[in-house]
Every structure is written in structure tokens, then in C-alpha cells.
C-alpha positions in Angstrom: -33.1 -90.1 -130.8 -35.8 -89.8 -128.2 -37.6 -87.4 -126.3 -35.7 -86.2 -123.1 -38.3 -85.7 -120.1 -36.8 -82.3 -120.1 -37.4 -81.5 -123.6 -40.8 -82.9 -123.2 -41.9 -80.7 -120.4 -40.9 -77.8 -122.1 -42.7 -78.8 -125.5 -45.9 -79.6 -123.5 -45.1 -75.9 -121.7 -45.1 -74.1 -124.9 -47.9 -76.2 -126.6 -50.3 -75.3 -123.4 -49.1 -71.5 -123.7 -50.0 -71.4 -127.3 -53.4 -73.6 -126.9 -54.2 -71.6 -124.1 -55.9 -68.8 -126.7 -57.7 -70.9 -129.5 -61.0 -71.9 -129.5 -62.2 -74.9 -127.6 -62.5 -77.5 -129.8 -58.8 -76.8 -131.1 -57.3 -76.8 -127.8 -58.6 -80.3 -127.3 -57.0 -81.6 -130.4 -53.7 -79.8 -129.5 -53.9 -81.1 -125.7 -55.2 -84.9 -126.2 -51.8 -86.1 -127.4 -50.2 -84.5 -124.3 -52.0 -86.2 -122.0 -50.4 -89.7 -123.1 -47.4 -88.0 -123.8 -46.6 -86.9 -119.9 -48.7 -90.1 -118.5 -46.8 -92.2 -120.1 -43.0 -91.7 -118.9 -40.8 -93.8 -117.3 -40.4 -91.8 -114.6 -43.2 -91.4 -112.0 -41.8 -88.3 -109.6 -44.6 -86.3 -107.9 -44.0 -83.3 -110.1 -45.0 -85.2 -113.7 -47.5 -86.9 -111.7 -49.2 -83.5 -110.7 -48.8 -82.1 -114.2 -50.4 -85.3 -115.9 -53.2 -84.8 -113.5 -53.7 -80.9 -114.0 -53.6 -81.7 -118.1 -56.3 -84.1 -117.6 -58.7 -82.2 -115.7 -58.0 -79.5 -118.2 -58.9 -81.6 -121.3 -62.0 -83.1 -119.6 -63.0 -79.3 -118.9 -62.1 -78.1 -122.5 -64.8 -81.1 -123.8 -67.8 -80.4 -121.5 -67.1 -76.5 -121.2 -70.3 -74.7 -122.4 -69.7 -71.5 -124.1 -68.6 -68.8 -122.1 -67.4 -71.4 -119.1 -64.4 -69.6 -117.5 -61.2 -72.1 -117.7 -58.7 -69.8 -116.5 -57.7 -71.4 -113.3 -57.6 -74.6 -115.1 -55.2 -73.5 -117.8 -53.3 -71.3 -115.0 -53.1 -74.9 -113.1 -52.1 -76.8 -116.0 -49.1 -74.6 -116.8 -48.0 -74.2 -112.8 -48.1 -77.9 -112.6 -45.8 -78.5 -116.0 -43.8 -75.7 -114.8 -43.1 -77.1 -111.6 -42.1 -80.4 -113.4 -39.8 -78.9 -115.8 -38.2 -77.2 -113.1 -37.6 -80.4 -110.9 -35.9 -82.0 -113.8 -32.2 -82.6 -113.2 
């Protein structure tokens, strides 16, 4: 059985909430597959696209962040956009 968009969105939200508190390298490992999973769906609504872009931005920031870089706004935006997508799914 394949995962529905709602199940995917909820799983990604849970992963983001957990990965937020990991070391940057471990967080990158958790977020890397999310980029493809969110970006490769059959539906292409605005909320999903915005969530995908926010995850990609977070991923890139984590990969290039130097020690002490504040990434709270990127985490918050990714979670906010994923929440918006999740709640938009019928």
C-alpha cells in the first residue's frame, strides 16, 4: 500500500520536529530524503510546492552552516509550510 499525501505530510512534519534538535549533520541525513519525497508527488498544489522549497532551503542551510549559525527561522518556515500543506489536504 502506498503512502497517501496526508500520511506523507504528517510523517515529514514528525521528522522535521525531531530533526530540529539534532546536530546539523544528523539533521541533514534526516532531511535529505524528504526533499525527494515531498517534491516527487503526483499532486502539485501551491502548498506542497512551498513546503518542498522550504525543506530544500533548510537542507541547503544545514549543509553550509558554520558552527553557531542560527537556523531557527529556516526550521520554523519548513514546519510552517509543511503544516499548511498537511492541513490543505482533503
